C-alpha positions in Angstrom: -63.9 11.0 273.4 -64.5 14.1 271.2 -66.5 17.0 272.5 -67.4 18.7 269.3 -68.6 17.8 265.8 -65.5 19.4 264.4 -63.2 17.2 266.5 -65.1 14.1 265.3 -64.8 15.3 261.7 -61.0 15.8 261.7 -60.3 12.8 263.9 -62.3 10.5 261.5 -62.3 9.4 257.9 -62.2 13.0 256.4 -59.1 13.7 258.5 -57.4 10.4 257.4 -58.1 11.2 253.7 -56.8 14.8 254.2 -53.5 13.3 255.5 -53.2 11.3 252.2 -54.2 14.1 249.9 -52.0 16.9 251.3 -48.4 15.8 251.1 -45.2 16.2 249.0 -42.4 18.6 248.4 -44.4 20.9 246.1 -46.7 21.7 249.1 -43.8 22.4 251.4 -42.2 24.8 248.8 -45.3 26.9 248.9 -45.2 27.0 252.7 -41.5 28.0 252.6 -42.3 31.0 250.5 -45.2 32.1 252.7 -43.3 31.7 256.0 -40.3 33.4 254.6 -42.4 36.5 253.9 -44.0 36.3 257.4 -40.8 35.7 259.3 -39.0 38.7 257.8 -41.6 40.9 259.4 -41.3 39.6 263.0 -38.5 39.6 265.5 -36.5 36.5 266.1 -38.7 33.4 266.6 -37.4 30.8 269.1 -40.4 28.5 269.4 -43.6 27.6 267.5 -46.6 25.5 268.5 -49.1 24.6 265.7 -52.5 23.5 266.8 -54.0 21.2 264.2 -50.8 20.6 262.5 -52.0 17.7 260.4 -49.0 15.9 258.9 -46.7 18.8 259.9 -45.9 20.4 256.6 -45.9 23.9 258.1 -43.5 22.7 260.8 -41.3 21.1 258.2 -41.1 24.3 256.3 -40.4 26.3 259.5 -37.7 23.8 260.4 -35.8 24.8 257.2 -36.3 28.5 258.0 -35.8 28.3 261.8 -33.2 25.5 262.3 -32.6 26.4 265.9 -36.3 27.0 266.9 -38.2 24.7 269.2 -41.1 23.3 267.1 -44.1 21.4 268.3 -47.4 20.2 266.8 -50.7 19.2 268.3 -53.0 17.0 266.2 -56.3 15.2 266.9 -56.1 12.8 264.0 -54.2 9.7 264.9 -53.0 9.0 261.3 -51.7 12.6 260.9 -50.1 12.5 264.4 -48.2 9.4 263.6 -46.6 11.2 260.5 -45.7 14.2 262.7 -44.3 11.9 265.3 -41.9 10.4 262.8 -40.5 13.9 262.3 -40.1 14.3 266.0 -42.4 17.3 266.2 -45.2 15.9 268.3 
């Protein structure tokens, strides 16, 4: 199913644990500040694809900053993908 050790690593138990460890509004607030600084330096962004989006916190922050942008995430870990899917970003 997976072709590399890294894919196996993130799709397995470590990836599941990572989903549980990295969540909450305090995380998203940090991403908001970071992406605000990045986005003020680039022309208008109309779409974003994040590869390895985990539970989609970057995409959630970007949704607040880019409400009209088309956002998509790609995630190998099923547990994380189900969280992102709840947000409608997968």
